[in-house]
N, CA, C and O atoms as CSV, one atom per row, in Angstrom:
chain,resi,resn,atom,element,x,y,z
A,1,UNK,N,N,13.239,9.755,-11.761
A,1,UNK,CA,C,13.079,8.353,-12.106
A,1,UNK,C,C,12.313,7.668,-11.185
A,1,UNK,O,O,12.324,7.786,-9.959
A,2,UNK,N,N,11.520,6.803,-12.013
A,2,UNK,CA,C,10.500,5.984,-11.557
A,2,UNK,C,C,10.562,5.180,-10.539
A,2,UNK,O,O,11.495,4.403,-10.740
A,3,UNK,N,N,9.940,4.920,-9.340
A,3,UNK,CA,C,9.845,3.960,-8.186
A,3,UNK,C,C,9.185,2.920,-8.657
A,3,UNK,O,O,9.621,1.919,-8.088
A,4,UNK,N,N,8.081,2.562,-9.656
A,4,UNK,CA,C,7.643,1.062,-9.701
A,4,UNK,C,C,7.950,-0.169,-10.003
A,4,UNK,O,O,7.250,-1.144,-10.278
A,5,UNK,N,N,9.749,0.080,-9.870
A,5,UNK,CA,C,10.060,-1.541,-10.129
A,5,UNK,C,C,10.110,-2.162,-8.430
A,5,UNK,O,O,10.502,-3.293,-8.141
A,6,UNK,N,N,9.628,-1.156,-7.463
A,6,UNK,CA,C,9.410,-1.534,-5.733
A,6,UNK,C,C,8.101,-2.192,-5.581
A,6,UNK,O,O,7.787,-2.820,-4.570
A,7,UNK,N,N,7.220,-2.007,-6.783
A,7,UNK,CA,C,5.476,-2.749,-6.837
A,7,UNK,C,C,6.085,-4.183,-7.228
A,7,UNK,O,O,6.790,-4.392,-8.216
A,8,UNK,N,N,5.670,-5.171,-6.238
A,8,UNK,CA,C,5.664,-6.529,-7.127
A,8,UNK,C,C,4.379,-7.087,-6.642
A,8,UNK,O,O,3.768,-6.782,-5.618
A,9,UNK,N,N,4.047,-8.040,-7.641
A,9,UNK,CA,C,2.874,-9.082,-7.573
A,9,UNK,C,C,3.348,-10.479,-7.523
A,9,UNK,O,O,4.282,-10.993,-8.138
A,10,UNK,N,N,2.457,-11.040,-6.600
A,10,UNK,CA,C,3.034,-12.061,-6.696
A,10,UNK,C,C,1.845,-13.319,-6.613
A,10,UNK,O,O,1.817,-13.733,-5.454
A,11,UNK,N,N,1.058,-13.903,-7.315
A,11,UNK,CA,C,-0.258,-14.903,-6.734
A,11,UNK,C,C,0.159,-15.661,-5.329
A,11,UNK,O,O,-0.750,-16.064,-4.604
A,12,UNK,N,N,1.203,-15.807,-5.039
A,12,UNK,CA,C,1.474,-16.624,-3.596
A,12,UNK,C,C,1.664,-15.889,-2.648
A,12,UNK,O,O,1.747,-16.440,-1.550
A,13,UNK,N,N,1.817,-14.212,-2.726
A,13,UNK,CA,C,1.949,-13.444,-1.098
A,13,UNK,C,C,0.960,-12.758,-1.356
A,13,UNK,O,O,0.659,-12.777,-2.549
A,14,UNK,N,N,0.133,-11.969,-0.514
A,14,UNK,CA,C,-1.080,-11.355,-0.192
A,14,UNK,C,C,-2.605,-11.864,-1.245
A,14,UNK,O,O,-3.592,-11.130,-1.199
A,15,UNK,N,N,-2.622,-12.769,-1.871
A,15,UNK,CA,C,-3.163,-13.284,-2.753
A,15,UNK,C,C,-3.182,-12.036,-3.913
A,15,UNK,O,O,-4.205,-11.431,-4.233
A,16,UNK,N,N,-1.962,-11.811,-4.415
A,16,UNK,CA,C,-1.906,-11.537,-5.729
A,16,UNK,C,C,-1.923,-9.913,-5.615
A,16,UNK,O,O,-1.532,-9.130,-6.480
A,17,UNK,N,N,-2.288,-9.701,-4.763
A,17,UNK,CA,C,-2.254,-8.059,-4.564
A,17,UNK,C,C,-1.250,-7.141,-4.762
A,17,UNK,O,O,-0.411,-8.040,-4.822
A,18,UNK,N,N,-0.558,-6.100,-4.924
A,18,UNK,CA,C,0.112,-5.303,-5.050
A,18,UNK,C,C,0.881,-5.039,-3.548
A,18,UNK,O,O,0.436,-4.618,-2.480
A,19,UNK,N,N,2.112,-5.442,-3.924
A,19,UNK,CA,C,3.026,-5.625,-2.718
A,19,UNK,C,C,4.217,-4.297,-2.810
A,19,UNK,O,O,4.437,-3.662,-3.842
A,20,UNK,N,N,4.822,-4.093,-1.634
A,20,UNK,CA,C,6.002,-3.518,-1.626
A,20,UNK,C,C,7.314,-4.497,-1.576
A,20,UNK,O,O,7.737,-5.106,-0.594
A,21,UNK,N,N,7.784,-4.482,-2.766
A,21,UNK,CA,C,9.504,-5.297,-2.682
A,21,UNK,C,C,9.461,-6.396,-1.865
A,21,UNK,O,O,10.025,-6.567,-0.784
A,22,UNK,N,N,8.285,-7.582,-2.866
A,22,UNK,CA,C,7.594,-8.833,-2.011
A,22,UNK,C,C,7.609,-8.776,-0.621
A,22,UNK,O,O,7.999,-9.816,-0.091
A,23,UNK,N,N,7.312,-7.902,0.098
A,23,UNK,CA,C,6.940,-7.997,1.602
A,23,UNK,C,C,5.746,-7.988,1.506
A,23,UNK,O,O,5.002,-7.598,0.607
A,24,UNK,N,N,5.506,-8.584,2.793
A,24,UNK,CA,C,3.613,-8.467,2.945
A,24,UNK,C,C,3.446,-7.254,3.266
A,24,UNK,O,O,3.067,-7.131,4.430
A,25,UNK,N,N,3.621,-5.979,2.512
A,25,UNK,CA,C,2.930,-4.847,2.463
A,25,UNK,C,C,2.611,-4.593,1.333
A,25,UNK,O,O,3.286,-4.542,0.305
A,26,UNK,N,N,1.191,-4.370,1.580
A,26,UNK,CA,C,0.299,-4.050,0.377
A,26,UNK,C,C,0.501,-2.699,0.057
A,26,UNK,O,O,0.725,-2.013,1.054
A,27,UNK,N,N,0.492,-1.925,-1.307
A,27,UNK,CA,C,0.385,-0.511,-1.775
A,27,UNK,C,C,-0.690,-0.239,-1.154
A,27,UNK,O,O,-0.542,0.803,-0.515
A,28,UNK,N,N,-2.081,-0.849,-0.995
A,28,UNK,CA,C,-3.155,-0.446,-0.604
A,28,UNK,C,C,-2.986,-0.014,0.747
A,28,UNK,O,O,-3.293,1.157,0.973
A,29,UNK,N,N,-2.466,-0.867,1.905
A,29,UNK,CA,C,-2.290,-0.521,3.281
A,29,UNK,C,C,-1.014,1.095,3.574
A,29,UNK,O,O,-0.850,1.747,4.605
A,30,UNK,N,N,-0.504,1.219,2.521
A,30,UNK,CA,C,0.199,2.452,2.500
A,30,UNK,C,C,-0.388,3.674,1.939
A,30,UNK,O,O,-0.024,4.836,2.117
A,31,UNK,N,N,-1.421,3.190,1.185
A,31,UNK,CA,C,-2.384,4.335,0.542
A,31,UNK,C,C,-3.213,5.019,1.510
A,31,UNK,O,O,-3.515,6.207,1.625
A,32,UNK,N,N,-3.642,3.530,2.476
A,32,UNK,CA,C,-4.804,3.818,3.483
A,32,UNK,C,C,-4.415,4.644,3.800
A,32,UNK,O,O,-4.757,5.767,3.428
A,33,UNK,N,N,-3.236,4.284,4.904
A,33,UNK,CA,C,-2.145,5.157,5.967
A,33,UNK,C,C,-2.098,6.437,5.704
A,33,UNK,O,O,-2.407,7.189,6.629
A,34,UNK,N,N,-1.653,7.116,4.214
A,34,UNK,CA,C,-1.576,8.227,3.953
A,34,UNK,C,C,-2.932,9.026,3.635
A,34,UNK,O,O,-2.987,10.248,3.769
A,35,UNK,N,N,-3.931,8.318,3.242
A,35,UNK,CA,C,-4.867,8.930,3.149
A,35,UNK,C,C,-5.860,9.047,4.442
A,35,UNK,O,O,-7.015,9.440,4.280
A,36,UNK,N,N,-5.469,8.766,5.454
A,36,UNK,CA,C,-6.047,8.700,6.969
A,36,UNK,C,C,-5.165,9.956,7.508
A,36,UNK,O,O,-5.578,10.501,8.531
A,37,UNK,N,N,-4.045,10.430,6.930
A,37,UNK,CA,C,-3.280,11.592,7.467
A,37,UNK,C,C,-2.050,11.319,8.009
A,37,UNK,O,O,-1.247,12.169,8.394
A,38,UNK,N,N,-1.851,9.676,8.048
A,38,UNK,CA,C,-0.172,9.749,8.361
A,38,UNK,C,C,0.198,10.421,7.876
A,38,UNK,O,O,-0.157,11.078,6.898
A,39,UNK,N,N,1.374,10.378,8.749
A,39,UNK,CA,C,2.853,11.203,7.766
A,39,UNK,C,C,4.113,10.332,7.331
A,39,UNK,O,O,4.329,9.304,7.973
A,40,UNK,N,N,4.775,10.604,6.508
A,40,UNK,CA,C,5.837,9.611,5.471
A,40,UNK,C,C,6.603,9.211,6.808
A,40,UNK,O,O,6.911,8.025,6.921
A,41,UNK,N,N,6.911,10.021,7.749
A,41,UNK,CA,C,7.963,9.587,8.749
A,41,UNK,C,C,7.054,8.606,10.020
A,41,UNK,O,O,7.608,7.732,10.687
A,42,UNK,N,N,5.630,8.967,10.151
A,42,UNK,CA,C,5.074,7.945,10.908
A,42,UNK,C,C,5.248,6.719,10.250
A,42,UNK,O,O,6.064,5.919,10.708
A,43,UNK,N,N,4.541,6.427,9.149
A,43,UNK,CA,C,4.628,5.153,8.370
A,43,UNK,C,C,6.117,4.714,8.153
A,43,UNK,O,O,6.306,3.604,7.656
A,44,UNK,N,N,6.916,5.300,8.404
A,44,UNK,CA,C,8.768,4.691,8.054
A,44,UNK,C,C,9.286,3.839,9.729
A,44,UNK,O,O,10.013,2.877,9.976
A,45,UNK,N,N,8.407,4.864,10.661
A,45,UNK,CA,C,8.572,4.493,12.260
A,45,UNK,C,C,7.829,3.077,12.433
A,45,UNK,O,O,8.264,2.067,12.986
A,46,UNK,N,N,6.823,3.244,11.925
A,46,UNK,CA,C,5.653,2.236,12.131
A,46,UNK,C,C,5.965,1.041,11.253
A,46,UNK,O,O,5.430,-0.053,11.434
A,47,UNK,N,N,7.016,1.329,10.116
A,47,UNK,CA,C,7.031,0.045,9.385
A,47,UNK,C,C,8.500,0.160,9.051
A,47,UNK,O,O,8.951,0.943,8.215
A,48,UNK,N,N,9.144,-0.612,9.711
A,48,UNK,CA,C,10.742,-0.170,9.383
A,48,UNK,C,C,11.509,-1.038,8.555
A,48,UNK,O,O,12.733,-1.173,8.542
A,49,UNK,N,N,10.635,-1.620,7.855
A,49,UNK,CA,C,11.301,-2.178,6.756
A,49,UNK,C,C,11.352,-1.574,5.340
A,49,UNK,O,O,12.029,-1.892,4.362
A,50,UNK,N,N,10.429,-0.602,5.522
A,50,UNK,CA,C,9.876,0.276,4.171
A,50,UNK,C,C,10.799,1.150,4.002
A,50,UNK,O,O,11.486,1.377,4.997
A,51,UNK,N,N,11.127,1.929,2.707
A,51,UNK,CA,C,12.064,3.073,2.890
A,51,UNK,C,C,11.236,3.913,2.223
A,51,UNK,O,O,10.200,3.532,1.678
A,52,UNK,N,N,11.700,5.251,2.234
A,52,UNK,CA,C,11.063,6.259,1.459
A,52,UNK,C,C,10.399,6.201,-0.103
A,52,UNK,O,O,9.375,6.715,-0.555
A,53,UNK,N,N,11.554,5.252,-0.794
A,53,UNK,CA,C,11.581,5.041,-2.202
A,53,UNK,C,C,10.332,4.031,-2.126
A,53,UNK,O,O,10.005,3.794,-3.289
A,54,UNK,N,N,9.327,3.195,-1.036
A,54,UNK,CA,C,8.240,2.711,-1.391
A,54,UNK,C,C,7.242,3.389,-1.276
A,54,UNK,O,O,6.276,2.813,-1.775
A,55,UNK,N,N,6.922,4.684,-0.704
A,55,UNK,CA,C,6.006,5.085,-0.596
A,55,UNK,C,C,6.049,6.122,-1.604
A,55,UNK,O,O,5.034,6.816,-1.663
A,56,UNK,N,N,6.988,6.391,-2.412
A,56,UNK,CA,C,6.590,7.114,-3.400
A,56,UNK,C,C,6.190,6.083,-4.684
A,56,UNK,O,O,5.425,6.294,-5.625
A,57,UNK,N,N,6.968,4.939,-4.375
A,57,UNK,CA,C,6.104,3.760,-5.676
A,57,UNK,C,C,4.800,3.812,-5.197
A,57,UNK,O,O,4.146,4.113,-6.196
A,58,UNK,N,N,4.037,3.698,-4.264
A,58,UNK,CA,C,2.931,2.923,-4.039
A,58,UNK,C,C,2.298,4.138,-4.278
A,58,UNK,O,O,1.377,3.905,-5.061
A,59,UNK,N,N,2.344,5.657,-3.909
A,59,UNK,CA,C,1.593,7.096,-4.601
A,59,UNK,C,C,1.721,6.959,-6.061
A,59,UNK,O,O,0.698,7.332,-6.634
A,60,UNK,N,N,2.738,6.503,-6.920
A,60,UNK,CA,C,3.187,6.868,-8.176
A,60,UNK,C,C,2.160,5.656,-8.951
A,60,UNK,O,O,1.615,5.986,-10.005
A,61,UNK,N,N,1.907,4.177,-8.362
A,61,UNK,CA,C,0.825,3.089,-8.423
A,61,UNK,C,C,-0.175,3.688,-8.208
A,61,UNK,O,O,-0.998,3.259,-9.016
A,62,UNK,N,N,-0.666,4.515,-7.533
A,62,UNK,CA,C,-1.867,4.788,-7.412
A,62,UNK,C,C,-2.031,5.498,-8.857
A,62,UNK,O,O,-2.535,4.930,-9.826
A,63,UNK,N,N,-1.487,6.945,-8.863
A,63,UNK,CA,C,-1.314,7.917,-9.833
A,63,UNK,C,C,-1.458,7.182,-11.172
A,63,UNK,O,O,-2.221,7.644,-12.020
A,64,UNK,N,N,-0.709,5.975,-11.422
A,64,UNK,CA,C,-0.802,5.572,-13.096
A,64,UNK,C,C,-2.362,4.597,-12.965
A,64,UNK,O,O,-3.096,4.533,-13.951
A,65,UNK,N,N,-2.621,4.099,-12.052
A,65,UNK,CA,C,-4.234,3.301,-11.612
A,65,UNK,C,C,-5.197,3.959,-11.944
A,65,UNK,O,O,-6.216,3.475,-12.438
A,66,UNK,N,N,-4.913,5.732,-11.607
A,66,UNK,CA,C,-6.323,6.311,-12.228
A,66,UNK,C,C,-6.672,7.150,-13.234
A,66,UNK,O,O,-7.706,7.727,-13.571
A,67,UNK,N,N,-4.979,7.043,-13.837
A,67,UNK,CA,C,-5.203,7.311,-15.493
A,67,UNK,C,C,-6.233,6.374,-16.418
A,67,UNK,O,O,-6.093,5.153,-16.498
A,68,UNK,N,N,-7.092,6.980,-16.978
A,68,UNK,CA,C,-7.937,6.188,-17.796
A,68,UNK,C,C,-8.290,6.880,-19.105
A,68,UNK,O,O,-8.587,8.075,-19.123
A,69,UNK,N,N,-8.253,6.047,-20.311
A,69,UNK,CA,C,-8.766,6.720,-21.162
A,69,UNK,C,C,-10.491,7.510,-21.264
A,69,UNK,O,O,-11.495,7.161,-20.643
A,70,UNK,N,N,-10.402,8.216,-21.887
A,70,UNK,CA,C,-11.776,8.780,-22.071
A,70,UNK,C,C,-12.427,8.051,-23.299
A,70,UNK,O,O,-11.644,7.996,-24.247
A,71,UNK,N,N,-13.311,7.636,-23.472
A,71,UNK,CA,C,-13.662,7.368,-24.960
A,71,UNK,C,C,-15.209,7.838,-25.177
A,71,UNK,O,O,-16.136,7.514,-24.435
A,72,UNK,N,N,-15.313,8.659,-26.327
A,72,UNK,CA,C,-16.370,8.657,-26.717
A,72,UNK,C,C,-17.015,8.285,-27.868
A,72,UNK,O,O,-16.329,7.918,-28.821
A,73,UNK,N,N,-18.305,8.315,-27.958
A,73,UNK,CA,C,-19.127,7.493,-29.441
A,73,UNK,C,C,-19.202,8.373,-30.063
A,73,UNK,O,O,-18.953,9.426,-29.475
A,74,UNK,N,N,-19.446,8.439,-31.056
A,74,UNK,CA,C,-19.325,9.345,-32.423
A,74,UNK,C,C,-20.610,9.500,-32.817
A,74,UNK,O,O,-20.871,10.145,-33.833
């Protein structure tokens, strides 16, 4: 089941950047932590308002953003 429902975009929150469940925790922040080697358990300990599904949502969001159509000129 998709966790993308956890991703919210509000122009009044974090400059309209994607956040998790209307909190001031940006998707990018979670992705940066994962990229730097932080484990899911470490992130959840450092951000007690986050839930495991939020981390999954951030990864799913990033995966969908990285997919793009390939256009070929005939």
